[in-house]
N, C-alpha and C positions, 0 to 999 in steps of 0.2 A: 259312275263308277267311276273312283280315282285311280286312278294308275300309280304305281310304285314308286318315286322317283330314282330308285337305287335300281329298280330291275331295267336289265339293258330291254332295250325298245328293238325292235324288229329290225332296225335303219342299224342299229350298232349292230349288231348280231351280225347283218348283210356284210359291214365292214369289216366284222375281226373275219368272218370266214373269208373274205378276198385276202385280205394283207396274211395269212397266216402265212403263208414263204416266201414275205418280202423280208430282207437281211437289213438291217440296219447299218447305215454308214460312219465309217473310223472316222472321227474329229477330224485327225488330221488330217483328211484328203477334202473337206469342205470347205469351199471358199464365202468367208461370210458378206465381205464386203468388198467390190470392186475398187480399185486405185484408178481415182480421178487423178488425169495430168493437172496442173497446176495451171491455175487460171493466166490469161495474158490480157495484160493491159492496151487493148487497142487502141483505145479512143483516146486513152492518155498520151498513147503515141503519136498518133495522127495531131492530135493537137500541138505538141512537140515540133512536129514536123512544120506544120503550116507557122508556128511561131521564129521559127530558125528560114523559113521563105520567105517570112514578111521582112526581118530582120538582112536580108541577102537583096532585097528586093532596093532597087535606086527608089533613092527619095522623090526624085523629079521625074517626071516623064521626060524621053531625052529629047525628041519633039520640041518640048517647049524651051531647051538651051538653046542660047542663041551663040554667035562664035563673038568669043569676050567678054563674055559672062562669067563670073567667079562665083564659086558658089561654097559659102561659109556654114559653118553651124559652132556653136557654141553651146555645149552645156547648161541646164538650168544650173542654176546657184552656180556660175565661172563670173566672175567681170567679163563686163567686154572690154577692158582694159587689156587684157591679157589674149584676146583676138586680136586688138588693134598691133599690139607689141611684136607679135607672132608676124604678121602681115608685113611690119617694118624691119624684120629681121632682127630686132633686140635678144635673142634668149638666141645662145649655139647651141649646136650637138654638141652630145657628151660623148655618146655611145654610137 
């Protein structure tokens, strides 16, 4: 015995009977999507904080420096003669 697909089944009839008194909601009161807060780049901020901490850290452990030792640094690409002239006082302070 084949059932007619357009004829309502017992489940459909029961559902319609239960929902007979239900009133539809007005669309202006329905919230379709919840607004999410913007994402916070926690890992990027953590990485930047670690870089700043490393930049501010002393390059040499303080217990390794002896009295009378001098600390020199010359940026890569800068000629050694510039560092030598600075130590000897060949440059004057302008500002």
